[in-house]
N, CA, C, O and the ligand as a Tripos MOL2 file, in Angstrom:
@<TRIPOS>MOLECULE
protein
  313   311    79     0     0
PROTEIN
NO_CHARGES

@<TRIPOS>ATOM
      1 N        -102.5150   36.3640   93.6070 N.3       1 MET1
      2 CA       -102.2590   37.1050   94.7900 C.3       1 MET1
      3 C        -100.9310   36.7710   95.2530 C.2       1 MET1
      4 O        -100.5340   35.6060   95.2310 O.2       1 MET1
      5 N        -100.1570   37.8220   95.7090 N.am      2 ALA2
      6 CA        -98.7490   37.5370   96.1580 C.3       2 ALA2
      7 C         -98.8020   36.7430   97.4250 C.2       2 ALA2
      8 O         -99.7150   36.9010   98.2350 O.2       2 ALA2
      9 N         -97.8190   35.8840   97.6000 N.am      3 LEU3
     10 CA        -97.7930   35.0110   98.8240 C.3       3 LEU3
     11 C         -96.4220   35.2470   99.6200 C.2       3 LEU3
     12 O         -95.3740   35.6290   99.0980 O.2       3 LEU3
     13 N         -96.6050   34.9690  100.8980 N.am      4 TYR4
     14 CA        -95.4650   35.0970  101.7800 C.3       4 TYR4
     15 C         -95.4970   34.0680  102.8280 C.2       4 TYR4
     16 O         -96.5780   33.5990  103.1840 O.2       4 TYR4
     17 N         -94.4070   33.6900  103.3370 N.am      5 LYS5
     18 CA        -94.4290   32.6500  104.5090 C.3       5 LYS5
     19 C         -94.1980   33.3510  105.9610 C.2       5 LYS5
     20 O         -94.7710   32.9380  106.9690 O.2       5 LYS5
     21 N         -93.3360   34.4080  105.9640 N.am      6 ASP6
     22 CA        -92.9670   34.9360  107.3110 C.3       6 ASP6
     23 C         -93.2390   36.3750  107.1150 C.2       6 ASP6
     24 O         -92.5520   37.1440  106.4410 O.2       6 ASP6
     25 N         -94.4440   36.6930  107.8550 N.am      7 GLY7
     26 CA        -94.8620   38.1470  107.8220 C.3       7 GLY7
     27 C         -93.9630   39.1240  108.5510 C.2       7 GLY7
     28 O         -94.1730   40.3370  108.5460 O.2       7 GLY7
     29 N         -92.9670   38.5520  109.1690 N.am      8 GLY8
     30 CA        -91.9930   39.4000  109.9630 C.3       8 GLY8
     31 C         -91.0640   40.1630  108.9430 C.2       8 GLY8
     32 O         -90.3910   41.1280  109.3040 O.2       8 GLY8
     33 N         -91.0620   39.6890  107.6620 N.am      9 PHE9
     34 CA        -90.2520   40.3890  106.6880 C.3       9 PHE9
     35 C         -91.0640   41.5970  105.9090 C.2       9 PHE9
     36 O         -90.5420   42.3670  105.1020 O.2       9 PHE9
     37 N         -92.2010   41.6040  106.2450 N.am     10 LEU10
     38 CA        -93.2370   42.6120  105.5920 C.3      10 LEU10
     39 C         -93.6590   43.6370  106.4550 C.2      10 LEU10
     40 O         -93.9280   43.2610  107.5960 O.2      10 LEU10
     41 N         -93.7860   44.8130  106.2140 N.am     11 SER11
     42 CA        -94.4950   45.9410  107.0510 C.3      11 SER11
     43 C         -95.5390   46.7290  106.1120 C.2      11 SER11
     44 O         -95.2990   47.0460  104.9470 O.2      11 SER11
     45 N         -96.6540   46.9770  106.7570 N.am     12 GLN12
     46 CA        -97.7770   47.5760  106.0250 C.3      12 GLN12
     47 C         -97.4280   49.1400  105.8890 C.2      12 GLN12
     48 O         -97.0050   49.8000  106.8380 O.2      12 GLN12
     49 N         -97.6310   49.6080  104.7280 N.am     13 ASP13
     50 CA        -97.3690   50.9840  104.4920 C.3      13 ASP13
     51 C         -98.5770   51.5710  103.6760 C.2      13 ASP13
     52 O         -98.9720   50.9720  102.6750 O.2      13 ASP13
     53 N         -99.1470   52.7030  104.0820 N.am     14 PHE14
     54 CA       -100.3180   53.2880  103.4180 C.3      14 PHE14
     55 C         -99.8360   54.3690  102.5400 C.2      14 PHE14
     56 O        -100.6250   55.2870  102.3190 O.2      14 PHE14
     57 N         -98.7170   54.4040  102.0280 N.am     15 GLY15
     58 CA        -98.2880   55.5150  100.9830 C.3      15 GLY15
     59 C         -99.0490   55.5120   99.7410 C.2      15 GLY15
     60 O         -99.5170   54.4490   99.3340 O.2      15 GLY15
     61 N         -99.2300   56.6700   99.0560 N.am     16 SER16
     62 CA        -99.9380   56.5820   97.8860 C.3      16 SER16
     63 C         -99.3190   55.8660   96.6730 C.2      16 SER16
     64 O         -99.9580   55.6620   95.6400 O.2      16 SER16
     65 N         -98.1160   55.5180   96.8450 N.am     17 ALA17
     66 CA        -97.4020   54.6870   95.7260 C.3      17 ALA17
     67 C         -98.1620   53.4770   95.4540 C.2      17 ALA17
     68 O         -98.1340   53.0100   94.3160 O.2      17 ALA17
     69 N         -98.8430   52.9140   96.3830 N.am     18 PHE18
     70 CA        -99.5530   51.6950   96.2690 C.3      18 PHE18
     71 C        -100.9470   51.8760   95.7270 C.2      18 PHE18
     72 O        -101.6150   50.8790   95.4520 O.2      18 PHE18
     73 N        -101.4280   53.0980   95.5560 N.am     19 ASP19
     74 CA       -102.7240   53.3280   95.0830 C.3      19 ASP19
     75 C        -103.0690   52.9980   93.6340 C.2      19 ASP19
     76 O        -102.2800   53.3700   92.7660 O.2      19 ASP19
     77 N        -104.0810   52.3920   93.3200 N.am     20 ALA20
     78 CA       -104.4060   52.0110   91.9280 C.3      20 ALA20
     79 C        -104.3400   53.3080   91.0560 C.2      20 ALA20
     80 O        -103.8340   53.2100   89.9380 O.2      20 ALA20
     81 N        -104.7990   54.4750   91.4720 N.am     21 ASN21
     82 CA       -104.6450   55.6680   90.6400 C.3      21 ASN21
     83 C        -103.1590   56.0490   90.4660 C.2      21 ASN21
     84 O        -102.9160   57.0810   89.8400 O.2      21 ASN21
     85 N        -102.1980   55.3520   90.9330 N.am     22 ASN22
     86 CA       -100.7950   55.7360   90.6290 C.3      22 ASN22
     87 C        -100.2460   54.5580   89.9480 C.2      22 ASN22
     88 O         -99.0200   54.4800   89.8760 O.2      22 ASN22
     89 N        -101.0070   53.5810   89.4110 N.am     23 ALA23
     90 CA       -100.4110   52.4600   88.5050 C.3      23 ALA23
     91 C         -99.6920   52.9580   87.4040 C.2      23 ALA23
     92 O         -99.9080   54.0860   86.9610 O.2      23 ALA23
     93 N         -98.7370   52.0920   86.8670 N.am     24 SER24
     94 CA        -97.8320   52.7180   85.8420 C.3      24 SER24
     95 C         -98.1780   51.9300   84.5380 C.2      24 SER24
     96 O         -98.5910   50.7710   84.5430 O.2      24 SER24
     97 N         -97.9540   52.7160   83.3770 N.am     25 HIS25
     98 CA        -98.2880   52.0830   82.2100 C.3      25 HIS25
     99 C         -97.3350   51.0310   81.6430 C.2      25 HIS25
    100 O         -96.2060   50.9860   82.1320 O.2      25 HIS25
    101 N         -97.6490   50.2070   80.6980 N.am     26 PRO26
    102 CA        -96.5830   49.3780   80.0180 C.3      26 PRO26
    103 C         -95.6110   50.1330   79.3970 C.2      26 PRO26
    104 O         -95.8780   51.1460   78.7500 O.2      26 PRO26
    105 N         -94.4020   49.6630   79.5680 N.am     27 GLY27
    106 CA        -93.1980   50.3680   78.9580 C.3      27 GLY27
    107 C         -92.6870   51.5860   79.6280 C.2      27 GLY27
    108 O         -91.7680   52.2450   79.1440 O.2      27 GLY27
    109 N         -93.2670   51.8820   80.7180 N.am     28 THR28
    110 CA        -92.7810   53.1100   81.4410 C.3      28 THR28
    111 C         -91.7300   52.6390   82.4720 C.2      28 THR28
    112 O         -91.6610   51.4430   82.7550 O.2      28 THR28
    113 N         -90.9820   53.4690   82.9890 N.am     29 LEU29
    114 CA        -89.9290   53.1180   84.0760 C.3      29 LEU29
    115 C         -90.6680   52.8560   85.2790 C.2      29 LEU29
    116 O         -91.5960   53.5950   85.6060 O.2      29 LEU29
    117 N         -90.3120   51.8200   85.9890 N.am     30 ALA30
    118 CA        -90.8110   51.2890   87.2020 C.3      30 ALA30
    119 C         -90.4520   52.3430   88.3660 C.2      30 ALA30
    120 O         -89.2800   52.5830   88.6580 O.2      30 ALA30
    121 N         -91.4560   52.9060   88.9570 N.am     31 PRO31
    122 CA        -91.0540   53.8320   90.0500 C.3      31 PRO31
    123 C         -90.3860   53.2470   91.2260 C.2      31 PRO31
    124 O         -89.6230   53.9430   91.8960 O.2      31 PRO31
    125 N         -90.6120   52.0620   91.5130 N.am     32 TYR32
    126 CA        -90.1260   51.2740   92.6640 C.3      32 TYR32
    127 C         -89.7000   49.7930   92.2440 C.2      32 TYR32
    128 O         -90.2570   49.2470   91.2910 O.2      32 TYR32
    129 N         -88.7260   49.1750   92.9580 N.am     33 ALA33
    130 CA        -88.5270   47.6760   92.7480 C.3      33 ALA33
    131 C         -89.5200   47.0630   93.6220 C.2      33 ALA33
    132 O         -89.8180   47.5140   94.7280 O.2      33 ALA33
    133 N         -90.0790   45.9010   93.0280 N.am     34 GLY34
    134 CA        -91.0820   45.2810   93.9240 C.3      34 GLY34
    135 C         -91.9880   44.4530   93.0960 C.2      34 GLY34
    136 O         -91.6320   44.1250   91.9640 O.2      34 GLY34
    137 N         -93.2060   44.0680   93.6080 N.am     35 ILE35
    138 CA        -94.1570   43.1600   92.9000 C.3      35 ILE35
    139 C         -95.2950   44.2190   92.4880 C.2      35 ILE35
    140 O         -95.6660   45.1330   93.2240 O.2      35 ILE35
    141 N         -95.7720   43.9670   91.2540 N.am     36 TYR36
    142 CA        -96.8370   44.8570   90.6970 C.3      36 TYR36
    143 C         -97.8240   43.7370   90.1680 C.2      36 TYR36
    144 O         -97.4810   42.6120   89.8030 O.2      36 TYR36
    145 N         -99.1250   44.2520   90.1920 N.am     37 ARG37
    146 CA       -100.2440   43.4570   89.6340 C.3      37 ARG37
    147 C        -100.8950   44.2230   88.6240 C.2      37 ARG37
    148 O        -101.1190   45.4180   88.8190 O.2      37 ARG37
    149 N        -101.2470   43.6100   87.4810 N.am     38 CYS38
    150 CA       -102.1140   44.1610   86.4760 C.3      38 CYS38
    151 C        -103.5180   44.4790   87.0290 C.2      38 CYS38
    152 O        -104.2080   43.5710   87.4920 O.2      38 CYS38
    153 N        -103.9670   45.8050   86.9880 N.am     39 THR39
    154 CA       -105.2140   46.2800   87.6190 C.3      39 THR39
    155 C        -106.4520   45.5940   86.9270 C.2      39 THR39
    156 O        -107.5610   45.5320   87.4570 O.2      39 THR39
    157 N        -106.1190   45.0470   85.5910 N.am     40 GLY40
    158 CA       -107.1750   44.5310   84.8040 C.3      40 GLY40
    159 C        -107.4310   43.1110   85.1050 C.2      40 GLY40
    160 O        -108.5750   42.7360   85.3660 O.2      40 GLY40
    161 N        -106.4170   42.2900   85.0830 N.am     41 CYS41
    162 CA       -106.5380   40.8680   85.1300 C.3      41 CYS41
    163 C        -105.7990   40.2220   86.4000 C.2      41 CYS41
    164 O        -105.9830   39.0320   86.6550 O.2      41 CYS41
    165 N        -105.0640   40.9210   87.0970 N.am     42 GLY42
    166 CA       -104.4600   40.4760   88.3120 C.3      42 GLY42
    167 C        -103.2160   39.7200   88.0830 C.2      42 GLY42
    168 O        -102.6920   39.1520   89.0420 O.2      42 GLY42
    169 N        -102.6840   39.6540   86.8960 N.am     43 HIS43
    170 CA       -101.3900   39.1050   86.6960 C.3      43 HIS43
    171 C        -100.4170   39.8640   87.3330 C.2      43 HIS43
    172 O        -100.4120   41.0930   87.2530 O.2      43 HIS43
    173 N         -99.4080   39.0880   88.0990 N.am     44 GLU44
    174 CA        -98.4380   39.7200   88.9760 C.3      44 GLU44
    175 C         -96.9480   39.5960   88.2810 C.2      44 GLU44
    176 O         -96.6310   38.5840   87.6560 O.2      44 GLU44
    177 N         -96.1690   40.5870   88.4280 N.am     45 ILE45
    178 CA        -94.7340   40.4900   88.1470 C.3      45 ILE45
    179 C         -93.7320   41.1050   89.2070 C.2      45 ILE45
    180 O         -94.1200   41.8360   90.1190 O.2      45 ILE45
    181 N         -92.6060   40.7980   89.0390 N.am     46 ALA46
    182 CA        -91.5440   41.3880   89.9490 C.3      46 ALA46
    183 C         -90.5900   42.1130   89.1050 C.2      46 ALA46
    184 O         -90.1400   41.5350   88.1150 O.2      46 ALA46
    185 N         -90.2250   43.3290   89.3840 N.am     47 ILE47
    186 CA        -89.3120   44.2780   88.7820 C.3      47 ILE47
    187 C         -88.3150   44.8330   89.5690 C.2      47 ILE47
    188 O         -88.5130   45.2150   90.7230 O.2      47 ILE47
    189 N         -87.0560   44.9060   88.8880 N.am     48 ALA48
    190 CA        -86.0160   45.4670   89.6430 C.3      48 ALA48
    191 C         -85.9470   47.0580   89.5390 C.2      48 ALA48
    192 O         -86.4600   47.6360   88.5810 O.2      48 ALA48
    193 N         -85.3300   47.7010   90.5010 N.am     49 CYS49
    194 CA        -85.0840   49.0470   90.4010 C.3      49 CYS49
    195 C         -84.3930   49.5730   89.0430 C.2      49 CYS49
    196 O         -83.3860   49.0570   88.5590 O.2      49 CYS49
    197 N         -85.0390   50.6050   88.5340 N.am     50 GLY50
    198 CA        -84.4410   51.1390   87.2260 C.3      50 GLY50
    199 C         -84.9450   50.4220   86.0180 C.2      50 GLY50
    200 O         -84.6020   50.8350   84.9100 O.2      50 GLY50
    201 N         -85.8010   49.2870   86.1420 N.am     51 HIS51
    202 CA        -86.1810   48.5410   84.9400 C.3      51 HIS51
    203 C         -87.5430   49.0720   84.3770 C.2      51 HIS51
    204 O         -88.2640   49.7670   85.0920 O.2      51 HIS51
    205 N         -87.8650   48.7720   83.2040 N.am     52 VAL52
    206 CA        -89.0350   49.2630   82.5410 C.3      52 VAL52
    207 C         -90.1630   48.2840   82.7020 C.2      52 VAL52
    208 O         -89.9200   47.0770   82.7220 O.2      52 VAL52
    209 N         -91.4590   48.7770   82.8260 N.am     53 MET53
    210 CA        -92.5910   47.7980   82.9630 C.3      53 MET53
    211 C         -92.6830   47.0680   81.6900 C.2      53 MET53
    212 O         -92.2520   47.5180   80.6280 O.2      53 MET53
    213 N         -93.3070   45.8270   81.8400 N.am     54 PRO54
    214 CA        -93.3040   45.0900   80.5840 C.3      54 PRO54
    215 C         -94.2620   45.6280   79.4060 C.2      54 PRO54
    216 O         -95.2370   46.2750   79.7880 O.2      54 PRO54
    217 N         -94.1190   45.4600   78.1710 N.am     55 PRO55
    218 CA        -94.7940   45.8710   77.2150 C.3      55 PRO55
    219 C         -96.3700   45.5010   77.0040 C.2      55 PRO55
    220 O         -96.8170   44.5420   77.6330 O.2      55 PRO55
    221 N         -97.0770   46.1190   76.2780 N.am     56 GLN56
    222 CA        -98.5210   45.8980   76.1410 C.3      56 GLN56
    223 C         -98.7530   44.4850   75.9340 C.2      56 GLN56
    224 O         -99.7240   43.9560   76.4750 O.2      56 GLN56
    225 N         -97.8950   43.7630   75.1470 N.am     57 ASN57
    226 CA        -98.2450   42.2310   74.8470 C.3      57 ASN57
    227 C         -97.3630   41.2750   75.7440 C.2      57 ASN57
    228 O         -96.9080   40.2400   75.2560 O.2      57 ASN57
    229 N         -97.1350   41.6090   76.9940 N.am     58 HIS58
    230 CA        -96.4380   40.8180   77.8520 C.3      58 HIS58
    231 C         -97.1720   39.6940   78.4210 C.2      58 HIS58
    232 O         -96.5350   38.6610   78.6310 O.2      58 HIS58
    233 N         -98.4730   39.7400   78.7160 N.am     59 HIS59
    234 CA        -99.1710   38.6870   79.0400 C.3      59 HIS59
    235 C        -100.5110   38.5610   78.3930 C.2      59 HIS59
    236 O        -100.9230   39.5380   77.7680 O.2      59 HIS59
    237 N        -101.2400   37.4900   78.4610 N.am     60 SER60
    238 CA       -102.4860   37.2690   77.8880 C.3      60 SER60
    239 C        -103.5420   38.0400   78.8330 C.2      60 SER60
    240 O        -103.7720   37.7370   80.0040 O.2      60 SER60
    241 N        -104.1380   39.0850   78.1160 N.am     61 HIS61
    242 CA       -104.9660   40.0440   78.8800 C.3      61 HIS61
    243 C        -106.2080   40.3110   78.0250 C.2      61 HIS61
    244 O        -106.1420   41.0410   77.0360 O.2      61 HIS61
    245 N        -107.3070   39.7320   78.3990 N.am     62 GLY62
    246 CA       -108.6080   39.8680   77.5930 C.3      62 GLY62
    247 C        -109.0490   41.3260   77.3330 C.2      62 GLY62
    248 O        -108.9100   42.2350   78.1520 O.2      62 GLY62
    249 N        -109.5360   41.4380   76.2350 N.am     63 LEU63
    250 CA       -110.0850   42.9980   75.9500 C.3      63 LEU63
    251 C        -111.0740   43.3490   76.9140 C.2      63 LEU63
    252 O        -111.2680   44.5490   77.1050 O.2      63 LEU63
    253 N        -111.8140   42.4020   77.6320 N.am     64 LEU64
    254 CA       -112.8110   42.8410   78.5390 C.3      64 LEU64
    255 C        -112.2080   43.1730   80.0060 C.2      64 LEU64
    256 O        -112.8850   43.5570   80.9600 O.2      64 LEU64
    257 N        -110.9560   42.9770   80.0090 N.am     65 SER65
    258 CA       -110.1980   43.2840   81.2590 C.3      65 SER65
    259 C        -109.7760   44.7880   81.4130 C.2      65 SER65
    260 O        -109.1970   45.1600   82.4340 O.2      65 SER65
    261 N        -110.0670   45.6350   80.4020 N.am     66 GLY66
    262 CA       -109.6100   46.9150   80.4710 C.3      66 GLY66
    263 C        -108.1950   47.1350   80.0190 C.2      66 GLY66
    264 O        -107.5790   46.2650   79.4020 O.2      66 GLY66
    265 N        -107.6590   48.3550   80.3440 N.am     67 PRO67
    266 CA       -106.2590   48.6290   80.0380 C.3      67 PRO67
    267 C        -105.2260   48.0150   80.9200 C.2      67 PRO67
    268 O        -105.4870   47.8580   82.1130 O.2      67 PRO67
    269 N        -104.1070   47.6670   80.4450 N.am     68 ILE68
    270 CA       -103.0840   47.1570   81.3950 C.3      68 ILE68
    271 C        -102.3970   48.2850   82.1990 C.2      68 ILE68
    272 O        -101.7950   49.1880   81.6180 O.2      68 ILE68
    273 N        -102.4880   48.2250   83.4360 N.am     69 LEU69
    274 CA       -101.8180   49.2040   84.3660 C.3      69 LEU69
    275 C        -101.2290   48.4680   85.5320 C.2      69 LEU69
    276 O        -101.9010   47.6440   86.1520 O.2      69 LEU69
    277 N        -100.0280   48.7400   85.8340 N.am     70 TRP70
    278 CA        -99.2610   47.9620   86.8820 C.3      70 TRP70
    279 C         -99.3060   48.7090   88.1630 C.2      70 TRP70
    280 O         -98.7660   49.8050   88.3190 O.2      70 TRP70
    281 N        -100.0430   48.0010   89.1710 N.am     71 GLN71
    282 CA       -100.0980   48.6780   90.4920 C.3      71 GLN71
    283 C         -99.0900   47.9250   91.4530 C.2      71 GLN71
    284 O         -98.9900   46.6990   91.5000 O.2      71 GLN71
    285 N         -98.3500   48.8250   92.2180 N.am     72 LEU72
    286 CA        -97.3490   48.3000   93.1790 C.3      72 LEU72
    287 C         -98.1980   47.7160   94.2950 C.2      72 LEU72
    288 O         -99.1420   48.3110   94.8150 O.2      72 LEU72
    289 N         -97.7670   46.4580   94.6270 N.am     73 ILE73
    290 CA        -98.3800   45.8230   95.6720 C.3      73 ILE73
    291 C         -97.4220   45.4980   96.9200 C.2      73 ILE73
    292 O         -97.8260   45.4470   98.0820 O.2      73 ILE73
    293 N         -96.1120   45.2880   96.5190 N.am     74 VAL74
    294 CA        -95.1520   44.9790   97.4710 C.3      74 VAL74
    295 C         -93.9030   45.8130   96.9350 C.2      74 VAL74
    296 O         -93.5570   45.6280   95.7680 O.2      74 VAL74
    297 N         -93.2630   46.6530   97.6720 N.am     75 ALA75
    298 CA        -92.1990   47.4390   97.4080 C.3      75 ALA75
    299 C         -90.9740   46.8200   98.1830 C.2      75 ALA75
    300 O         -91.0290   46.5080   99.3730 O.2      75 ALA75
    301 N         -89.9010   46.6800   97.4110 N.am     76 ALA76
    302 CA        -88.5440   46.1690   98.0330 C.3      76 ALA76
    303 C         -87.9710   47.4590   98.6830 C.2      76 ALA76
    304 O         -87.7610   48.5300   98.1130 O.2      76 ALA76
    305 N         -87.7640   47.1570   99.9570 N.am     77 HIS77
    306 CA        -86.9990   48.2640  100.7060 C.3      77 HIS77
    307 C         -85.5330   48.1240  100.7420 C.2      77 HIS77
    308 O         -85.0740   47.0190  101.0290 O.2      77 HIS77
    309 N         -84.7200   49.1330  100.4790 N.am     78 HIS78
    310 CA        -83.2680   49.0230  100.3760 C.3      78 HIS78
    311 C         -82.6430   50.2820  100.9980 C.2      78 HIS78
    312 O         -81.4190   50.4140  101.0270 O.2      78 HIS78
    313 ZN       -103.5640   41.9610   82.5420 Zn       79 ZN79
@<TRIPOS>BOND
     1     1     2 1
     2     2     3 1
     3     3     4 2
     4     3     5 am
     5     5     6 1
     6     6     7 1
     7     7     8 2
     8     7     9 am
     9     9    10 1
    10    10    11 1
    11    11    12 2
    12    11    13 am
    13    13    14 1
    14    14    15 1
    15    15    16 2
    16    15    17 am
    17    17    18 1
    18    18    19 1
    19    19    20 2
    20    19    21 am
    21    21    22 1
    22    22    23 1
    23    23    24 2
    24    23    25 am
    25    25    26 1
    26    26    27 1
    27    27    28 2
    28    27    29 am
    29    29    30 1
    30    30    31 1
    31    31    32 2
    32    31    33 am
    33    33    34 1
    34    34    35 1
    35    35    36 2
    36    35    37 am
    37    37    38 1
    38    38    39 1
    39    39    40 2
    40    39    41 am
    41    41    42 1
    42    42    43 1
    43    43    44 2
    44    43    45 am
    45    45    46 1
    46    46    47 1
    47    47    48 2
    48    47    49 am
    49    49    50 1
    50    50    51 1
    51    51    52 2
    52    51    53 am
    53    53    54 1
    54    54    55 1
    55    55    56 2
    56    55    57 am
    57    57    58 1
    58    58    59 1
    59    59    60 2
    60    59    61 am
    61    61    62 1
    62    62    63 1
    63    63    64 2
    64    63    65 am
    65    65    66 1
    66    66    67 1
    67    67    68 2
    68    67    69 am
    69    69    70 1
    70    70    71 1
    71    71    72 2
    72    71    73 am
    73    73    74 1
    74    74    75 1
    75    75    76 2
    76    75    77 am
    77    77    78 1
    78    78    79 1
    79    79    80 2
    80    79    81 am
    81    81    82 1
    82    82    83 1
    83    83    84 2
    84    83    85 am
    85    85    86 1
    86    86    87 1
    87    87    88 2
    88    87    89 am
    89    89    90 1
    90    90    91 1
    91    91    92 2
    92    91    93 am
    93    93    94 1
    94    94    95 1
    95    95    96 2
    96    95    97 am
    97    97    98 1
    98    98    99 1
    99    99   100 2
   100    99   101 am
   101   101   102 1
   102   102   103 1
   103   103   104 2
   104   103   105 am
   105   105   106 1
   106   106   107 1
   107   107   108 2
   108   107   109 am
   109   109   110 1
   110   110   111 1
   111   111   112 2
   112   111   113 am
   113   113   114 1
   114   114   115 1
   115   115   116 2
   116   115   117 am
   117   117   118 1
   118   118   119 1
   119   119   120 2
   120   119   121 am
   121   121   122 1
   122   122   123 1
   123   123   124 2
   124   123   125 am
   125   125   126 1
   126   126   127 1
   127   127   128 2
   128   127   129 am
   129   129   130 1
   130   130   131 1
   131   131   132 2
   132   131   133 am
   133   133   134 1
   134   134   135 1
   135   135   136 2
   136   135   137 am
   137   137   138 1
   138   138   139 1
   139   139   140 2
   140   139   141 am
   141   141   142 1
   142   142   143 1
   143   143   144 2
   144   143   145 am
   145   145   146 1
   146   146   147 1
   147   147   148 2
   148   147   149 am
   149   149   150 1
   150   150   151 1
   151   151   152 2
   152   151   153 am
   153   153   154 1
   154   154   155 1
   155   155   156 2
   156   155   157 am
   157   157   158 1
   158   158   159 1
   159   159   160 2
   160   159   161 am
   161   161   162 1
   162   162   163 1
   163   163   164 2
   164   163   165 am
   165   165   166 1
   166   166   167 1
   167   167   168 2
   168   167   169 am
   169   169   170 1
   170   170   171 1
   171   171   172 2
   172   171   173 am
   173   173   174 1
   174   174   175 1
   175   175   176 2
   176   175   177 am
   177   177   178 1
   178   178   179 1
   179   179   180 2
   180   179   181 am
   181   181   182 1
   182   182   183 1
   183   183   184 2
   184   183   185 am
   185   185   186 1
   186   186   187 1
   187   187   188 2
   188   187   189 am
   189   189   190 1
   190   190   191 1
   191   191   192 2
   192   191   193 am
   193   193   194 1
   194   194   195 1
   195   195   196 2
   196   195   197 am
   197   197   198 1
   198   198   199 1
   199   199   200 2
   200   199   201 am
   201   201   202 1
   202   202   203 1
   203   203   204 2
   204   203   205 am
   205   205   206 1
   206   206   207 1
   207   207   208 2
   208   207   209 am
   209   209   210 1
   210   210   211 1
   211   211   212 2
   212   211   213 am
   213   213   214 1
   214   214   215 1
   215   215   216 2
   216   215   217 am
   217   217   218 1
   218   218   219 1
   219   219   220 2
   220   219   221 am
   221   221   222 1
   222   222   223 1
   223   223   224 2
   224   223   225 am
   225   225   226 1
   226   226   227 1
   227   227   228 2
   228   227   229 am
   229   229   230 1
   230   230   231 1
   231   231   232 2
   232   231   233 am
   233   233   234 1
   234   234   235 1
   235   235   236 2
   236   235   237 am
   237   237   238 1
   238   238   239 1
   239   239   240 2
   240   239   241 am
   241   241   242 1
   242   242   243 1
   243   243   244 2
   244   243   245 am
   245   245   246 1
   246   246   247 1
   247   247   248 2
   248   247   249 am
   249   249   250 1
   250   250   251 1
   251   251   252 2
   252   251   253 am
   253   253   254 1
   254   254   255 1
   255   255   256 2
   256   255   257 am
   257   257   258 1
   258   258   259 1
   259   259   260 2
   260   259   261 am
   261   261   262 1
   262   262   263 1
   263   263   264 2
   264   263   265 am
   265   265   266 1
   266   266   267 1
   267   267   268 2
   268   267   269 am
   269   269   270 1
   270   270   271 1
   271   271   272 2
   272   271   273 am
   273   273   274 1
   274   274   275 1
   275   275   276 2
   276   275   277 am
   277   277   278 1
   278   278   279 1
   279   279   280 2
   280   279   281 am
   281   281   282 1
   282   282   283 1
   283   283   284 2
   284   283   285 am
   285   285   286 1
   286   286   287 1
   287   287   288 2
   288   287   289 am
   289   289   290 1
   290   290   291 1
   291   291   292 2
   292   291   293 am
   293   293   294 1
   294   294   295 1
   295   295   296 2
   296   295   297 am
   297   297   298 1
   298   298   299 1
   299   299   300 2
   300   299   301 am
   301   301   302 1
   302   302   303 1
   303   303   304 2
   304   303   305 am
   305   305   306 1
   306   306   307 1
   307   307   308 2
   308   307   309 am
   309   309   310 1
   310   310   311 1
   311   311   312 2
@<TRIPOS>SUBSTRUCTURE
     1 MET1         2 RESIDUE 1 A MET
     2 ALA2         6 RESIDUE 1 A ALA
     3 LEU3        10 RESIDUE 1 A LEU
     4 TYR4        14 RESIDUE 1 A TYR
     5 LYS5        18 RESIDUE 1 A LYS
     6 ASP6        22 RESIDUE 1 A ASP
     7 GLY7        26 RESIDUE 1 A GLY
     8 GLY8        30 RESIDUE 1 A GLY
     9 PHE9        34 RESIDUE 1 A PHE
    10 LEU10       38 RESIDUE 1 A LEU
    11 SER11       42 RESIDUE 1 A SER
    12 GLN12       46 RESIDUE 1 A GLN
    13 ASP13       50 RESIDUE 1 A ASP
    14 PHE14       54 RESIDUE 1 A PHE
    15 GLY15       58 RESIDUE 1 A GLY
    16 SER16       62 RESIDUE 1 A SER
    17 ALA17       66 RESIDUE 1 A ALA
    18 PHE18       70 RESIDUE 1 A PHE
    19 ASP19       74 RESIDUE 1 A ASP
    20 ALA20       78 RESIDUE 1 A ALA
    21 ASN21       82 RESIDUE 1 A ASN
    22 ASN22       86 RESIDUE 1 A ASN
    23 ALA23       90 RESIDUE 1 A ALA
    24 SER24       94 RESIDUE 1 A SER
    25 HIS25       98 RESIDUE 1 A HIS
    26 PRO26      102 RESIDUE 1 A PRO
    27 GLY27      106 RESIDUE 1 A GLY
    28 THR28      110 RESIDUE 1 A THR
    29 LEU29      114 RESIDUE 1 A LEU
    30 ALA30      118 RESIDUE 1 A ALA
    31 PRO31      122 RESIDUE 1 A PRO
    32 TYR32      126 RESIDUE 1 A TYR
    33 ALA33      130 RESIDUE 1 A ALA
    34 GLY34      134 RESIDUE 1 A GLY
    35 ILE35      138 RESIDUE 1 A ILE
    36 TYR36      142 RESIDUE 1 A TYR
    37 ARG37      146 RESIDUE 1 A ARG
    38 CYS38      150 RESIDUE 1 A CYS
    39 THR39      154 RESIDUE 1 A THR
    40 GLY40      158 RESIDUE 1 A GLY
    41 CYS41      162 RESIDUE 1 A CYS
    42 GLY42      166 RESIDUE 1 A GLY
    43 HIS43      170 RESIDUE 1 A HIS
    44 GLU44      174 RESIDUE 1 A GLU
    45 ILE45      178 RESIDUE 1 A ILE
    46 ALA46      182 RESIDUE 1 A ALA
    47 ILE47      186 RESIDUE 1 A ILE
    48 ALA48      190 RESIDUE 1 A ALA
    49 CYS49      194 RESIDUE 1 A CYS
    50 GLY50      198 RESIDUE 1 A GLY
    51 HIS51      202 RESIDUE 1 A HIS
    52 VAL52      206 RESIDUE 1 A VAL
    53 MET53      210 RESIDUE 1 A MET
    54 PRO54      214 RESIDUE 1 A PRO
    55 PRO55      218 RESIDUE 1 A PRO
    56 GLN56      222 RESIDUE 1 A GLN
    57 ASN57      226 RESIDUE 1 A ASN
    58 HIS58      230 RESIDUE 1 A HIS
    59 HIS59      234 RESIDUE 1 A HIS
    60 SER60      238 RESIDUE 1 A SER
    61 HIS61      242 RESIDUE 1 A HIS
    62 GLY62      246 RESIDUE 1 A GLY
    63 LEU63      250 RESIDUE 1 A LEU
    64 LEU64      254 RESIDUE 1 A LEU
    65 SER65      258 RESIDUE 1 A SER
    66 GLY66      262 RESIDUE 1 A GLY
    67 PRO67      266 RESIDUE 1 A PRO
    68 ILE68      270 RESIDUE 1 A ILE
    69 LEU69      274 RESIDUE 1 A LEU
    70 TRP70      278 RESIDUE 1 A TRP
    71 GLN71      282 RESIDUE 1 A GLN
    72 LEU72      286 RESIDUE 1 A LEU
    73 ILE73      290 RESIDUE 1 A ILE
    74 VAL74      294 RESIDUE 1 A VAL
    75 ALA75      298 RESIDUE 1 A ALA
    76 ALA76      302 RESIDUE 1 A ALA
    77 HIS77      306 RESIDUE 1 A HIS
    78 HIS78      310 RESIDUE 1 A HIS
    79 ZN79       313 GROUP 0 **** ****
């Protein structure tokens, strides 16, 4: 789970970009810069704007965890 110290730097947003059904596939262009979590195992990554999501073999992901999909959990605002 992503951590933070000062909540004053974060604002809650209910946009659909954060929905699990809008999660990104491995190797696709990241729609937003920020922190993403694997919907299957909870592994978290940070990615910059314009970068590609990690490939299928990026992290240890058990077969029972289902497919790797990257869900946006914190978006960098610029
Ligand atoms: Zn995973």
